[in-house]
DRENLO-953561 format. One record per residue (C-alpha): residue in one letter; x, y, z. Coordinates in steps of 0.25 Angstrom, whole numbers, plus 5000, padded with zeros to 4 digits. Example, Ala and Ser with C-alpha at 12.3 -4.5 7.8 and 13.67 -1.06 7.14 Angstrom:
# residues 2
A504949825031S505549965029
This chain:
# residues 280
X492349755053X492149775038X493149715029X493749825021X494849815010X495449884999X496149884985X497149994984X497850014971X498750124967X498350184953X499750174948X499350074936X498249984931X497749874940X498249724936X497849584940X498549604954X497749724957X496449654953X496749534962X497049624974X495849704972X494949584970X495549514982X495249634991X493849654985X493449504987X493949505001X493049625004X491849564997X492049435004X491749495018X490849605014X491949705016X492349835009X493249854997X493949984995X494750034983X495850134987X496750204977X498150224982X498650334973X499550404982X500750394972X500450514963X501650484954X501050344950X499550344952X498650384940X497250424939X497050324927X497550214936X496650254947X495450244938X495850114932X495850054946X494350074947X494050024933X494849894935X494249864949X492849894944X493149794932X493549694942X492249704949X492749774962X491949874969X492449974980X491950084989X492050224985X492650324986X493950264983X495150314992X496250374983X497450394992X497950524984X496750594989X497150575004X498650615005X498350705016X497850595025X499150515023X500050635025X499250655038X499650515042X501050535039X500950665048X500450585059X501650495058X502650605057X502050675069X502450545077X503850535071X503550415063X503950465049X505150545044X505650615032X506550525023X507350605012X507950475006X507650444992X507350294988X508750304980X509450344993X508750235001X509150124991X510650164990X511450044992X510349944989X510649854977X509549854966X509149714968X508949734983X507649764989X507449904996X507649895011X506649955020X507150095023X507250145037X507750295039X507650405049X507250545050X508350645046X508950745056X507950865058X508950965051X509250875039X507850845037X507550995038X508651025028X508050925018X506650975019X507151115017X507751065004X506451005000X506950864999X505850754997X505650655008X504750545012X504050515025X504550385030X503950305042X504950285053X504950135057X505850175069X504950275074X503750185071X504350075079X504650175091X503250235091X502350115089X502150025100X502049885095X502749915082X503349775082X502049715084X501249765072X500449665065X499449645054X498549535049X498849475035X497649385030X498349365017X499849335016X501149405014X502249375004X502749265013X501449215018X501249305030X499849305035X499149325048X499649415059X500849485053X501949555061X502149695054X503549725050X503549875046X505049875047X505049805033X504649925026X505650025033X505250175034X504250175024X503850305016X502550365020X502550485011X503450545000X503550654990X503050584978X501950504984X501550584996X501150465004X501550325003X500750195002X500850135016X500350255023X499150285014X498750135014X498750125029X497950255030X496950215020X496750075025X496350135038X495550245033X494750155024X494550045035X495249945027X495249815035X495949725025X497049755016X497049665005X498249674995X499349604988X500449534995X501449624990X500949735000X501149635012X502349705017X501649845017X500749795028X501949795038X502249945036X500749975035X500449905048X501450005055X500850125049X499450075053X500050065068X500750205067X499450275061X498550195071X497750135059X497049995059X497749885052X497049805042X497149655039X498049625027X497749525016X498849515006X498649434994X499549364984X499949444971X499549404957X500649364948X500649364932X501149254923X502549304925X502449274940X502549424944X501449494951X500649594943X501149734945X500949864938X502449884936X502449754928X501349804919X500449694924X499149674915X498149774920X496649754922X496349854911X497249764902X496449644906X495149714903X495649754890X496049614886X494649564889X494849504903X493549514911X493549554926X492949424929X494049344922X495049424929X494349404943X494349254940X495849254936X496149324950X495249224958X494049314960X492549284956
């Protein structure tokens, strides 16, 4: 079987060192075994994604010396496919309309407390009909209770981790989708959510190895459940460590991490950055 991996950024900002490390890690893994490297643009969040960031991704990766197959899949052009998957789950009674806002869900939670996984249930048919008639917004949520009842082997779901999770998890991992709660699969402002689009596209594109940062290790648990419910193949996962800056914090867009564009402007060459990140 051909080794296929991908780098799948969201065009919500410019790439930084952490992105470069992740992209180079996936690219090097594919090249080492003569496999395929894909670039996928995960631009389903129309409220935050911008065309100029999309273009900058290609410029930055080309500067780094990466090459990828074309055409590049852009998720915003395939929303109908994701909605068809949600419809499949709806027909099986595995999703429900949730009218609660994030503020309502967080009522009673202290500001310093992490958000607990939300678990809900469908409204009574008459109440749901009334709220729909009023035009109230809602999200489609995956029902863990319905999934557990419908899926033979729910408790035995596993995935293979070739890297390591935050606590050193590696090898054959017992999937724990309950840690995510009833996740949102689609909502008004985005249309479709990350988890569903990712598992759909990884299967469609024949991705055999998901190579990404350790901060996404927990996502593999709920994604494994979605793969089972949609009868999709499960790739091998390889989560890698995260780069941190001089302050000990990981590089992040929200913290205004120095971008690859800024590094180029400062005179840093691609070869120098690759060497700094541990790549020839």
